[in-house]
N, CA, C and O atoms as a GROMACS GRO file, in nm:
protein
  184
    1MET      N    1   0.885   1.165   0.646
    1MET     CA    2   0.886   1.024   0.560
    1MET      C    3   0.859   1.076   0.434
    1MET      O    4   0.770   1.147   0.386
    2GLU      N    5   0.964   1.020   0.392
    2GLU     CA    6   0.931   1.027   0.199
    2GLU      C    7   0.779   0.934   0.150
    2GLU      O    8   0.763   0.818   0.187
    3GLU      N    9   0.692   0.996   0.075
    3GLU     CA   10   0.621   0.895   0.064
    3GLU      C   11   0.622   0.809  -0.052
    3GLU      O   12   0.672   0.877  -0.141
    4ILE      N   13   0.595   0.709  -0.092
    4ILE     CA   14   0.600   0.579  -0.194
    4ILE      C   15   0.521   0.585  -0.268
    4ILE      O   16   0.406   0.620  -0.243
    5ASP      N   17   0.587   0.536  -0.431
    5ASP     CA   18   0.478   0.547  -0.519
    5ASP      C   19   0.394   0.452  -0.500
    5ASP      O   20   0.432   0.368  -0.419
    6LYS      N   21   0.255   0.429  -0.563
    6LYS     CA   22   0.178   0.354  -0.560
    6LYS      C   23   0.255   0.218  -0.691
    6LYS      O   24   0.234   0.097  -0.692
    7ASN      N   25   0.328   0.287  -0.770
    7ASN     CA   26   0.392   0.229  -0.882
    7ASN      C   27   0.502   0.140  -0.807
    7ASN      O   28   0.510   0.018  -0.807
    8ASP      N   29   0.570   0.218  -0.754
    8ASP     CA   30   0.676   0.137  -0.669
    8ASP      C   31   0.641   0.038  -0.667
    8ASP      O   32   0.674  -0.050  -0.746
    9ILE      N   33   0.546   0.027  -0.552
    9ILE     CA   34   0.481  -0.067  -0.459
    9ILE      C   35   0.438  -0.177  -0.517
    9ILE      O   36   0.460  -0.295  -0.491
   10ALA      N   37   0.351  -0.109  -0.627
   10ALA     CA   38   0.328  -0.261  -0.679
   10ALA      C   39   0.408  -0.337  -0.792
   10ALA      O   40   0.392  -0.449  -0.841
   11GLY      N   41   0.506  -0.229  -0.818
   11GLY     CA   42   0.644  -0.344  -0.913
   11GLY      C   43   0.728  -0.430  -0.773
   11GLY      O   44   0.786  -0.537  -0.792
   12PHE      N   45   0.720  -0.367  -0.645
   12PHE     CA   46   0.798  -0.460  -0.552
   12PHE      C   47   0.753  -0.597  -0.567
   12PHE      O   48   0.825  -0.695  -0.583
   13TYR      N   49   0.571  -0.595  -0.557
   13TYR     CA   50   0.501  -0.702  -0.505
   13TYR      C   51   0.507  -0.807  -0.656
   13TYR      O   52   0.509  -0.930  -0.663
   14LEU      N   53   0.509  -0.727  -0.741
   14LEU     CA   54   0.511  -0.810  -0.865
   14LEU      C   55   0.645  -0.860  -0.888
   14LEU      O   56   0.641  -0.958  -0.962
   15PHE      N   57   0.766  -0.826  -0.851
   15PHE     CA   58   0.892  -0.882  -0.878
   15PHE      C   59   0.876  -0.960  -0.788
   15PHE      O   60   0.890  -1.076  -0.826
   16LEU      N   61   0.844  -0.944  -0.633
   16LEU     CA   62   0.844  -1.099  -0.524
   16LEU      C   63   0.774  -1.217  -0.620
   16LEU      O   64   0.820  -1.321  -0.668
   17HIS      N   65   0.657  -1.161  -0.627
   17HIS     CA   66   0.597  -1.306  -0.709
   17HIS      C   67   0.641  -1.331  -0.841
   17HIS      O   68   0.568  -1.411  -0.901
   18LEU      N   69   0.732  -1.289  -0.902
   18LEU     CA   70   0.771  -1.346  -1.016
   18LEU      C   71   0.888  -1.415  -0.964
   18LEU      O   72   0.916  -1.520  -1.023
   19LYS      N   73   0.969  -1.378  -0.860
   19LYS     CA   74   1.092  -1.447  -0.788
   19LYS      C   75   1.045  -1.575  -0.732
   19LYS      O   76   1.122  -1.671  -0.739
   20ARG      N   77   0.935  -1.589  -0.679
   20ARG     CA   78   0.862  -1.672  -0.597
   20ARG      C   79   0.855  -1.797  -0.738
   20ARG      O   80   0.904  -1.910  -0.743
   21ASN      N   81   0.775  -1.721  -0.840
   21ASN     CA   82   0.748  -1.830  -0.950
   21ASN      C   83   0.855  -1.883  -1.004
   21ASN      O   84   0.850  -2.003  -1.034
   22LEU      N   85   0.966  -1.813  -1.028
   22LEU     CA   86   1.093  -1.869  -1.083
   22LEU      C   87   1.146  -1.979  -0.985
   22LEU      O   88   1.145  -2.093  -1.032
   23TYR      N   89   1.194  -1.963  -0.852
   23TYR     CA   90   1.206  -2.041  -0.717
   23TYR      C   91   1.109  -2.190  -0.746
   23TYR      O   92   1.164  -2.300  -0.752
   24GLU      N   93   1.006  -2.176  -0.758
   24GLU     CA   94   0.904  -2.297  -0.771
   24GLU      C   95   0.899  -2.370  -0.913
   24GLU      O   96   0.852  -2.483  -0.931
   25ALA      N   97   0.946  -2.300  -0.999
   25ALA     CA   98   0.924  -2.384  -1.111
   25ALA      C   99   1.063  -2.450  -1.108
   25ALA      O  100   1.057  -2.573  -1.109
   26LEU      N  101   1.248  -2.372  -1.103
   26LEU     CA  102   1.305  -2.476  -1.059
   26LEU      C  103   1.347  -2.576  -0.935
   26LEU      O  104   1.445  -2.650  -0.925
   27LYS      N  105   1.222  -2.547  -0.831
   27LYS     CA  106   1.239  -2.642  -0.745
   27LYS      C  107   1.189  -2.792  -0.822
   27LYS      O  108   1.255  -2.895  -0.832
   28ASN      N  109   1.046  -2.765  -0.873
   28ASN     CA  110   0.978  -2.855  -0.975
   28ASN      C  111   1.071  -2.950  -1.089
   28ASN      O  112   1.060  -3.072  -1.099
   29VAL      N  113   1.178  -2.853  -1.185
   29VAL     CA  114   1.258  -2.899  -1.259
   29VAL      C  115   1.391  -2.968  -1.191
   29VAL      O  116   1.473  -3.024  -1.263
   30GLU      N  117   1.406  -2.962  -1.063
   30GLU     CA  118   1.517  -3.067  -0.992
   30GLU      C  119   1.430  -3.175  -0.942
   30GLU      O  120   1.455  -3.295  -0.928
   31GLU      N  121   1.368  -3.138  -0.928
   31GLU     CA  122   1.250  -3.321  -0.837
   31GLU      C  123   1.204  -3.389  -0.978
   31GLU      O  124   1.195  -3.512  -0.971
   32ALA      N  125   1.179  -3.343  -1.081
   32ALA     CA  126   1.132  -3.420  -1.210
   32ALA      C  127   1.279  -3.478  -1.271
   32ALA      O  128   1.293  -3.571  -1.351
   33SER      N  129   1.388  -3.392  -1.207
   33SER     CA  130   1.520  -3.458  -1.310
   33SER      C  131   1.574  -3.593  -1.234
   33SER      O  132   1.635  -3.694  -1.271
   34GLN      N  133   1.508  -3.531  -1.075
   34GLN     CA  134   1.569  -3.685  -0.996
   34GLN      C  135   1.502  -3.752  -1.011
   34GLN      O  136   1.530  -3.841  -0.931
   35ASP      N  137   1.348  -3.803  -1.110
   35ASP     CA  138   1.281  -3.892  -1.163
   35ASP      C  139   1.356  -3.964  -1.267
   35ASP      O  140   1.362  -4.084  -1.244
   36ILE      N  141   1.406  -3.931  -1.357
   36ILE     CA  142   1.479  -3.979  -1.464
   36ILE      C  143   1.583  -4.048  -1.437
   36ILE      O  144   1.677  -4.018  -1.362
   37ASP      N  145   1.564  -4.150  -1.504
   37ASP     CA  146   1.656  -4.271  -1.523
   37ASP      C  147   1.743  -4.285  -1.587
   37ASP      O  148   1.728  -4.370  -1.674
   38LEU      N  149   1.897  -4.204  -1.582
   38LEU     CA  150   1.962  -4.184  -1.666
   38LEU      C  151   2.074  -4.308  -1.735
   38LEU      O  152   2.141  -4.315  -1.838
   39GLU      N  153   2.053  -4.387  -1.628
   39GLU     CA  154   2.154  -4.486  -1.715
   39GLU      C  155   2.064  -4.561  -1.804
   39GLU      O  156   2.126  -4.626  -1.888
   40ASN      N  157   1.913  -4.573  -1.812
   40ASN     CA  158   1.827  -4.591  -1.899
   40ASN      C  159   1.841  -4.544  -2.054
   40ASN      O  160   1.838  -4.610  -2.158
   41LEU      N  161   1.862  -4.373  -2.025
   41LEU     CA  162   1.839  -4.305  -2.088
   41LEU      C  163   1.978  -4.272  -2.204
   41LEU      O  164   1.986  -4.201  -2.304
   42LYS      N  165   2.092  -4.373  -2.123
   42LYS     CA  166   2.223  -4.324  -2.212
   42LYS      C  167   2.214  -4.506  -2.288
   42LYS      O  168   2.296  -4.527  -2.377
   43MET      N  169   2.132  -4.607  -2.257
   43MET     CA  170   2.123  -4.725  -2.314
   43MET      C  171   2.052  -4.698  -2.443
   43MET      O  172   2.078  -4.766  -2.542
   44HIS      N  173   1.962  -4.601  -2.446
   44HIS     CA  174   1.898  -4.626  -2.557
   44HIS      C  175   1.878  -4.485  -2.636
   44HIS      O  176   1.880  -4.371  -2.589
   45ARG      N  177   1.864  -4.515  -2.732
   45ARG     CA  178   1.942  -4.367  -2.831
   45ARG      C  179   1.789  -4.299  -2.905
   45ARG      O  180   1.693  -4.373  -2.888
   46PHE      N  181   1.766  -4.190  -2.970
   46PHE     CA  182   1.661  -4.142  -3.002
   46PHE      C  183   1.690  -4.148  -3.155
   46PHE      O  184   1.606  -4.106  -3.235
   0.00000   0.00000   0.00000
């Protein structure tokens, strides 16, 4: 069996961690966007 480099393993876990953080951030954005009153925003201009 081929020996796996420790840097490859660390990179893999770093990649998984970043993907999880991205997923959590996108989920939070989706939840926050559902709370926005779009009709109220349409009536008021910045």
